N, C-alpha and C positions, 0 to 999 in steps of 0.2 A: 396775250391779256388785253383783256377791252377796258375800257378805263369806265368807272363808274361816276355817270352824271347826275344833276339831278332830275333827268329827263325819264332815267333806264328805270325799269318797271321791276318789281323784287323778283318775280319769279324768273327774270332771267339772270340776276346774278346769284341764285341758288341753282340754276341748270349750269351755268360754267365753273361753280365751286364743284358740282359732283363730276364734270367732265375732267376737271384739271386733277381729282386726286381718285385714286383707285381703293374701292373699298373691298376688303376681303370677305368674302361669305363664308360662313361656318366656324371661322375663330371668334377668338373672344373681341369682343367690342371695346372692352375698357380692361383695367388693369384689374386680372382675377387670381388668386391662387390656385394651385392645381391641388386640389384636396386630399382625392386617392393617390397621388405621388407620395405627398406628404406623410399620411397616416400609414403607406406600405413601407417608406423609409423608416417611420418611427418604428413598426413591429418588428423590421428585420433587425434592425440595432438594439433592439430590445431583446430579441432571442439572442442576438449574439453575444452579449453583455451578460447574459443567464446561464449560457454555456462555458463562456469563460468562467465567471464565477465557480460553477460548480466543478470544473477543471482543477482550477487552484485549489479547491477545497478537497478534491480527490488526491492530489498530488501532494498536500501538506499531511493531509492523512499518512500517507502512504510513507511520507518521510519520518513523521512523528514515530509510527511504528517501528521503523527501522532503527531509529534513533536511541528509543527504549530498547529495543533487544539488544542493542550495541552496548548501552552503557548501565543497564540495570540487568537483563536476564544472562547476559554471556559474560560478567564479571569475574575474574578468579577472586574469590574472599579469601584474603591475605590470613586472616584469624583460623579460618577452617584449614587451610594448607599446613599453618603452623601448628593445629592440634595434631594434625595427622603425621605431621613429620615427627612430634615428640613423641606419640604413640609407636611408630616405627623405630623410633631410638632406643626405646623402652624394650622392646622385645632382645633379647639374648641373641647374640651371632647363632646361627645354624638353625634359627625357624625360617622356614618359607612356606609359600602356598604351593599346593600341590595340585594342578587340576587335571580330573580323569574326564575325558568324554563319556557320554553317557551309557555307549554301548559297552564299554569296557567297564564301568561301575557296577554293571549286573552281576549276581553271584554265578558262577559257572554253571551250566545246567538250568538256568531261568532264561525265559524269554525276554529278550530285552525291549526296553518302552519303544512302543510303535508310533508315539507320537511325534510327530516330525519337528518340532521344535523343542525338545525335551533340552534342560539347561544341563550343562555339564556341572560335575559335582565337585566341591574344592574340600579339599582334607590339608591340614598344616604338618608338616614334616617338621621332625626336632631331634635332637640328639639323643639317643637311646638311654644315655646316662639320665639324662632331663625326664624323658619319659618314666624310666623304673622310678625316679622319685614321686611323680605325678601320679602313679598309680599307686605306689604304697601308701601316699597321703590319702589318697581317696579310700580304701581299704582301711584304715586306721579311723577315718572319721566315721566309717559304719558301723 
């Protein structure tokens, strides 16, 4: 370093300062914000936030549908079960359902139903004494 005296000229001082400091060419010369990087980070974080919100909404809707199914749709109604139980108890012993497959339900000599999803026919089986009383009551009422 050289000393600056009153006799030293100004251009010598500037030359010495330029020699002692290295100036980077092409880089920012002052404190500057990198705007494109800030914008990119903002856009990416906005997209990530949007995707998280949509994903959480989809998960919540699926959970809500599942809970509705479990709590409302699949619930056994005790009132309906009690009514069915009482109706079954009212039937006298000996009554029962007889299910006949569709091919056997046809009369002999007739062509059976050719529909692939034909439902089986249901009949009620009852004791013969009871059946005779029901038939007799039907004929008396006519």
